[in-house]
C-alpha positions in Angstrom: 1.5 -101.0 -66.7 -1.0 -98.6 -65.1 -1.8 -95.4 -66.8 -1.5 -93.8 -63.4 -3.2 -90.6 -62.3 -4.4 -87.8 -64.5 -5.4 -84.7 -62.5 -7.5 -82.2 -64.4 -8.3 -78.6 -63.5 -12.0 -77.7 -63.9 -11.4 -74.0 -63.8 -13.2 -71.6 -61.4 -16.7 -71.7 -62.8 -18.5 -72.8 -66.0 -17.1 -74.8 -68.8 -16.0 -71.5 -70.5 -12.9 -71.7 -68.2 -11.9 -75.2 -69.3 -8.8 -75.5 -71.4 -9.0 -77.4 -74.6 -6.8 -80.1 -73.2 -9.0 -80.5 -70.1 -12.1 -80.6 -72.2 -10.7 -83.4 -74.5 -9.8 -85.5 -71.5 -13.1 -84.9 -69.6 -15.5 -85.3 -72.5 -13.8 -88.5 -73.7 -13.6 -90.2 -70.3 -15.8 -93.1 -69.4 -15.3 -92.6 -65.6 -14.3 -89.5 -63.7 -13.6 -88.9 -60.0 -14.2 -85.4 -58.7 -13.4 -83.8 -55.4 -16.9 -82.3 -55.5 -19.8 -82.6 -57.9 -20.8 -79.0 -57.0 -19.0 -77.5 -59.9 -20.9 -75.9 -62.9 -18.4 -77.2 -65.5 -19.5 -80.8 -64.8 -23.0 -80.1 -66.1 -21.6 -79.6 -69.6 -20.0 -83.0 -69.8 -21.5 -85.7 -72.1 -24.1 -87.8 -70.3 -22.1 -90.9 -70.8 -19.3 -89.9 -68.4 -19.8 -91.7 -65.1 -19.0 -89.2 -62.3 -18.0 -90.3 -58.7 -17.7 -87.5 -56.1 -16.1 -87.3 -52.7 -18.6 -84.8 -51.2 -19.9 -87.1 -48.6 -16.4 -87.4 -47.0 -16.6 -83.7 -46.0 -19.8 -84.4 -44.0 -18.9 -87.8 -42.6 -15.3 -87.3 -41.5 -14.6 -86.8 -37.8 -11.5 -84.8 -38.4 -10.3 -82.7 -41.3 -7.1 -84.7 -42.0 -9.1 -87.8 -42.6 -10.9 -86.2 -45.6 -7.7 -85.9 -47.5 -6.4 -89.2 -46.4 -9.5 -91.0 -47.6 -9.5 -89.2 -51.0 -5.8 -89.9 -51.6 -6.1 -93.6 -50.5 -9.0 -94.2 -52.8 -7.4 -92.6 -55.8 -4.1 -94.4 -55.3 -6.0 -97.7 -55.2 -7.9 -96.9 -58.4 -4.6 -95.8 -60.0 -3.3 -99.3 -59.8 -5.7 -100.4 -62.5 -4.5 -100.6 -66.1 -6.7 -97.7 -67.1 -5.6 -95.7 -64.1 -7.8 -92.9 -62.8 -8.9 -89.4 -63.9 -9.3 -87.0 -61.0 -10.9 -83.5 -61.5 -10.6 -80.6 -59.1 -12.0 -77.1 -59.1 -9.7 -74.4 -60.5 -6.1 -75.4 -61.2 -4.7 -78.6 -59.6 -1.5 -76.8 -58.7 -3.2 -73.9 -56.8 -4.7 -74.4 -53.4 -5.5 -78.1 -53.8 -4.2 -79.9 -50.8 -5.4 -83.3 -52.0 -3.4 -82.9 -55.2 -0.1 -82.1 -53.4 -0.5 -85.2 -51.2 -1.6 -87.4 -54.1 1.4 -86.4 -56.3 3.8 -87.1 -53.4 2.4 -90.5 -52.5 2.0 -91.5 -56.2 5.6 -90.8 -56.9 6.6 -92.9 -53.8 4.5 -95.7 -55.2 6.0 -95.5 -58.7 2.8 -94.4 -60.3 2.9 -91.9 -63.1 1.1 -88.5 -62.6 -0.1 -86.0 -65.2 -1.4 -82.6 -64.3 -3.6 -80.8 -66.7 -3.5 -77.2 -65.6 -6.2 -74.6 -66.0 -7.5 -71.3 -64.7 -7.5 -71.3 -60.9 -9.9 -69.6 -58.6 -7.3 -66.9 -57.8 -7.5 -65.0 -61.1 -11.3 -64.3 -61.0 -11.0 -63.5 -57.2 -8.2 -61.0 -58.0 -10.4 -59.5 -60.7 -13.4 -59.2 -58.4 -11.3 -57.5 -55.7 -9.3 -55.3 -58.1 -6.0 -56.7 -56.8 -2.6 -57.6 -58.3 -0.9 -60.6 -56.9 2.6 -59.4 -57.8 3.5 -58.0 -54.3 2.8 -61.2 -52.5 -0.3 -63.4 -52.4 -0.6 -66.5 -50.3 -3.0 -69.3 -51.0 -4.1 -71.6 -48.2 -6.6 -74.5 -47.9 -9.4 -73.8 -45.4 -9.1 -77.2 -43.7 -5.3 -76.7 -43.1 -6.1 -73.3 -41.5 -9.0 -74.7 -39.5 -6.9 -77.3 -37.8 -4.1 -74.9 -37.0 -3.8 -72.9 -33.8 -2.0 -69.9 -35.3 -1.9 -68.7 -38.9 1.0 -70.1 -40.9 1.5 -66.9 -42.8 2.6 -63.3 -42.1 -0.1 -60.8 -41.4 1.2 -58.2 -43.8 0.5 -60.3 -46.9 -2.8 -60.9 -48.8 -4.3 -64.3 -48.1 -6.7 -66.4 -50.1 -8.2 -69.3 -48.0 -9.9 -71.6 -50.4 -12.7 -74.2 -50.1 -14.4 -72.6 -47.1 -17.4 -74.8 -47.7 -19.3 -74.7 -44.4 -20.0 -72.6 -41.3 -18.3 -75.3 -39.2 -15.0 -74.9 -41.1 -15.5 -71.1 -41.1 -15.8 -71.1 -37.3 -12.5 -73.0 -36.9 -10.8 -70.8 -39.5 -12.0 -67.7 -37.6 -10.5 -69.0 -34.3 -7.2 -69.6 -36.0 -7.1 -66.1 -37.6 -8.1 -64.4 -34.3 -4.8 -65.5 -32.9 -3.1 -63.0 -35.2 -5.7 -60.5 -36.5 -8.0 -58.1 -34.5 -11.7 -59.1 -34.3 -12.8 -56.1 -36.4 -10.3 -56.8 -39.2 -12.4 -56.7 -42.4 -12.4 -59.8 -44.6 -14.2 -60.8 -47.8 -16.2 -63.9 -48.7 -16.2 -64.7 -52.4 -18.4 -67.4 -54.0 -18.7 -68.6 -57.6 -15.9 -66.3 -58.7 -15.7 -66.1 -62.5 -19.3 -67.1 -62.9 -22.4 -64.9 -63.6 -23.6 -65.5 -60.1 -20.4 -64.4 -58.4 -21.0 -63.0 -54.9 -18.8 -60.9 -52.5 -19.5 -60.0 -48.9 -17.2 -57.9 -46.7 -17.6 -58.3 -42.9 -15.5 -58.1 -39.7 -13.5 -61.3 -39.0 -15.3 -62.1 -35.7 -18.6 -62.3 -37.7 -17.2 -64.7 -40.3 -19.2 -67.8 -39.2 -22.5 -66.0 -38.9 -22.8 -65.7 -42.7 -24.8 -68.2 -44.7 -22.7 -67.9 -47.9 -20.7 -71.1 -47.7 -20.2 -73.6 -50.5 -17.4 -75.5 -52.1 -16.4 -72.5 -54.3 -16.3 -70.1 -51.3 -13.0 -68.3 -50.8 -12.0 -66.1 -47.9 -9.9 -63.1 -48.7 -7.9 -61.8 -45.7 -6.3 -58.4 -46.6 -3.0 -57.5 -44.9 -3.0 -55.6 -41.7 -2.7 -51.8 -42.0 0.7 -51.8 -40.2 3.7 -53.8 -41.3 3.9 -56.3 -38.4 5.3 -59.6 -39.6 8.3 -61.2 -38.0 10.1 -61.2 -41.3 9.6 -57.4 -41.7 11.0 -56.9 -38.3 14.1 -59.0 -39.2 14.5 -56.8 -42.3 14.6 -53.6 -40.1 17.3 -55.2 -37.8 19.3 -56.4 -40.8 19.1 -53.0 -42.3 20.4 -51.4 -39.0 23.4 -53.7 -39.2 24.0 -53.2 -42.9 26.9 -50.9 -44.2 24.4 -48.1 -44.8 22.7 -48.7 -41.5 23.3 -47.3 -38.0 26.9 -46.9 -36.8 26.0 -47.9 -33.2 24.1 -51.0 -34.3 27.0 -52.0 -36.6 29.5 -51.9 -33.7 27.5 -54.2 -31.4 28.7 -57.7 -30.5 27.2 -60.5 -28.5 29.1 -59.3 -25.4 28.4 -55.6 -25.8 24.6 -56.4 -25.9 24.7 -58.6 -22.9 23.6 -56.0 -20.4 21.0 -54.7 -22.7 19.5 -58.2 -22.9 19.5 -58.4 -19.2 18.0 -54.9 -18.7 15.2 -55.5 -21.2 14.4 -58.9 -19.5 14.0 -57.2 -16.1 12.0 -54.3 -17.5 9.6 -56.9 -18.9 9.4 -58.6 -15.6 8.7 -55.3 -13.9 5.8 -54.7 -16.2 4.4 -58.1 -15.4 4.8 -57.5 -11.7 2.9 -54.2 -12.0 0.2 -55.9 -14.2 0.8 -53.1 -16.7 -0.1 -54.7 -20.1 0.6 -51.6 -22.1 4.1 -51.4 -20.7 4.5 -55.2 -21.1 3.6 -54.9 -24.8 6.4 -52.3 -25.2 9.0 -54.2 -23.1 8.4 -57.5 -25.0 9.1 -55.6 -28.2 12.4 -54.3 -26.7 13.2 -57.8 -25.6 12.4 -59.2 -29.0 14.8 -56.6 -30.5 17.6 -58.0 -28.4 16.9 -61.6 -29.6 16.7 -60.7 -33.2 19.8 -58.4 -33.0 21.8 -61.2 -31.4 20.7 -63.6 -34.1 21.5 -61.1 -36.9 25.0 -60.8 -35.5 25.3 -64.6 -35.5 24.0 -64.7 -39.1 26.7 -62.2 -40.3 29.4 -64.2 -38.5 28.1 -67.5 -40.1 27.4 -69.0 -36.7 23.7 -69.7 -37.1 20.5 -68.3 -38.7 17.1 -67.4 -37.3 15.7 -70.5 -38.9 18.2 -72.5 -36.8 17.1 -70.8 -33.6 13.4 -71.4 -34.4 13.9 -75.0 -35.6 15.9 -75.9 -32.5 13.2 -74.7 -30.0 10.4 -76.1 -32.2 12.0 -79.5 -32.2 12.7 -79.3 -28.5 9.1 -78.3 -27.7 7.7 -81.2 -29.7 10.2 -83.7 -28.3 9.5 -82.7 -24.7 5.7 -82.6 -25.1 4.9 -86.2 -26.1 1.6 -85.8 -24.3 0.6 -83.1 -26.8 2.3 -84.2 -30.0 2.2 -88.0 -29.7 0.2 -90.6 -27.8 1.6 -90.3 -24.3 -1.1 -89.7 -21.7 -0.2 -87.1 -19.1 -2.9 -85.1 -17.4 -1.5 -83.7 -14.2 1.1 -80.9 -14.1 3.4 -82.9 -11.7 3.4 -85.8 -14.2 4.3 -83.4 -17.0 7.2 -81.9 -15.1 8.5 -85.2 -14.0 8.4 -86.5 -17.6 10.1 -83.3 -18.7 13.1 -83.9 -16.4 13.2 -87.6 -17.5 13.4 -86.6 -21.1 16.1 -84.0 -20.4 18.1 -86.7 -18.6 17.7 -89.1 -21.5 18.9 -86.3 -23.9 22.0 -85.7 -21.8 22.8 -89.5 -21.9 22.2 -89.7 -25.6 24.5 -86.8 -26.2 27.2 -88.4 -24.1 27.5 -85.3 -21.9 28.4 -85.3 -18.3 26.1 -82.5 -17.4 23.8 -82.9 -14.4 20.3 -82.0 -13.6 21.3 -78.5 -12.3 23.9 -77.6 -14.9 21.2 -76.0 -17.0 20.3 -73.5 -14.3 21.9 -70.2 -15.5 24.4 -68.8 -13.0 23.5 -65.3 -14.1 20.0 -65.6 -12.6 19.2 -63.5 -9.6 19.9 -65.5 -6.4 16.3 -66.0 -5.4 15.2 -67.0 -8.9 18.2 -69.4 -9.1 17.3 -71.0 -5.8 13.7 -71.4 -6.9 14.7 -73.1 -10.2 17.2 -75.4 -8.4 14.6 -76.5 -6.0 11.9 -76.9 -8.7 14.2 -79.1 -10.8 15.2 -81.5 -8.0 11.6 -81.7 -6.8 10.6 -83.0 -10.3 12.7 -86.1 -9.7 11.3 -86.6 -6.2 13.9 -84.9 -4.1 11.5 -82.8 -2.0 9.7 -82.7 1.3 6.7 -85.1 1.4 4.5 -82.3 3.0 4.8 -78.6 3.8 5.1 -79.3 7.5 8.7 -80.3 7.0 9.4 -77.2 5.0 8.2 -74.9 7.8 10.2 -76.9 10.4 13.3 -76.5 8.2 12.7 -72.8 7.9 12.4 -72.4 11.7 15.5 -74.5 12.1 17.5 -72.3 9.8 16.2 -69.1 11.6 17.5 -70.5 14.9 20.9 -71.3 13.3 21.3 -67.7 12.1 20.5 -66.5 15.6 23.1 -68.9 17.1 25.9 -68.0 14.6 28.8 -66.3 16.2 31.3 -65.3 13.5 30.7 -63.2 10.4 31.4 -66.2 8.2 29.0 -68.4 10.1 26.3 -65.7 9.8 26.8 -65.5 6.1 26.6 -69.2 5.8 23.5 -69.6 7.9 21.8 -66.6 6.3 22.2 -68.3 2.9 20.6 -71.4 4.2 17.8 -69.4 5.7 17.1 -67.6 2.4 17.3 -70.9 0.6 14.7 -72.3 3.0 12.5 -69.2 2.5 12.6 -69.8 -1.3 11.5 -73.4 -0.7 8.6 -72.3 1.4 7.5 -69.8 -1.3 7.7 -72.6 -3.9 5.4 -74.8 -1.8 3.0 -71.9 -1.6 3.2 -71.5 -5.4 4.7 -68.0 -4.9 7.5 -66.6 -7.1 10.0 -65.4 -4.5 11.8 -63.1 -6.9 8.5 -61.4 -7.9 7.3 -61.3 -4.3 10.5 -59.6 -3.2 10.3 -57.1 -6.1 6.7 -56.3 -5.0 7.9 -55.8 -1.4 10.6 -53.5 -2.7 8.2 -51.5 -4.7 5.8 -51.2 -1.8 8.6 -50.0 0.5 9.8 -47.4 -2.1 6.3 -46.1 -2.6 5.6 -45.8 1.2 9.0 -44.3 1.9 8.4 -41.7 -0.8 5.2 -40.8 1.1 7.3 -40.4 4.2 9.6 -38.0 2.4 6.7 -36.0 1.1 5.1 -35.7 4.5 8.3 -34.7 6.1 8.9 -32.1 3.3 5.4 -30.8 3.9 6.3 -30.2 7.6 9.5 -28.5 6.5 11.5 -31.3 8.3 14.6 -33.2 7.3 14.5 -37.0 7.7 17.9 -37.0 9.2 16.7 -34.7 12.0 13.7 -36.8 13.0 13.8 -39.4 15.6 12.6 -43.0 15.1 9.2 -42.4 16.8 8.5 -39.5 14.4 9.6 -41.5 11.4 7.5 -44.5 12.5 4.5 -42.3 12.8 5.0 -41.0 9.2 5.6 -44.6 8.1 2.2 -45.7 9.6 0.5 -42.9 7.8 2.2 -43.8 4.6 1.1 -47.4 5.0 -2.5 -46.2 5.4 -2.3 -44.2 2.2 -0.5 -46.9 0.2 -1.5 -50.3 1.5 
């Protein structure tokens, strides 16, 4: 039977940090595999120990994931031997060692025994160097995992150690990931050789991270928490507190139905900020909209209906399922191909669920009429139910206009006006114009211009109701000139 895998922690620096158990195993080994030979403790081993390192994989691999895959595959193969394999890693094998977590999982699946020889991790000397206590929350990440992400997988109000930042290339990718959450001038610290006599620490703005030269296998990046409490979890805590018995009486009384109008109002206020291109207002309105989402979810949590994790998991799974061209090997390059495939996937989902819902059943009836018409037309167009060219759209628009003019009764006029508006929305869609936003902008222009008309009339000591159409039209043209 194979001896399996023995994973030994080398400590953060020299052999002084090796545990007695680790030293016994390392010094008596005939053969040793190490993640990197760039570790000072290895120089103290007896000359008879044959050391094999994986350093070249970090330079040769075309993607980060393949580094760990290659190391784990090699070690699993070696572990099949009667003598098994001894694998040594910097620090503690249970702290910030991505290869170890994968190796342990796959070894257990293969029925191979695994023994972990723990030691002092890189965290302790880094904490000592920074004068920090890890009690209030400290997250340890692997640099390669952060580098290949698009957004940090940790809250910004916690202290973060990102280990094994061994090159400028990895640092550049880590920086890009962090900049999706932290401001460019957020100060971070690079720590190398922590615990050794040559320990180094450099503090610099995040956007300057990859311009440093201080990168080696022992380099750790410390990312301090943001000055403001800004994590999603902290926000959930505030909302849960508002709903708690000692919270706010108004918030405690709210239900899904009582908050319905608030959700709608905040949505339209956010849309208004977008239409005005007011980013400061949009930042505020999105926060108000987020409050409504978290508050609705908190109510569901208290009722035992669902949790926030259920909400997030549902949309996460849906996004992955409906984007096979991003998360799997499907090749879709054009937007129309993506949209057509999106509808095909949704249709397949409906069939698999055994529901009788149709293509348009998912269009919310509560949408404003223009937005609802736009969504209806966009959905049927994705499955090919559309005019072949814009000429047909324009002809249909003119046809509907004529039918409105020819309508005789009130009911006929309402019917034909609806068709005309539906055709206008279709024309807007062909021109890639959001009809709801376009009409809101027109409303806003009219309000601003008419306000100028009122001001000019007031300046002349005139009442609008006493002015004739020619006078009003003259003021209107002046208002248009002032507010184009």
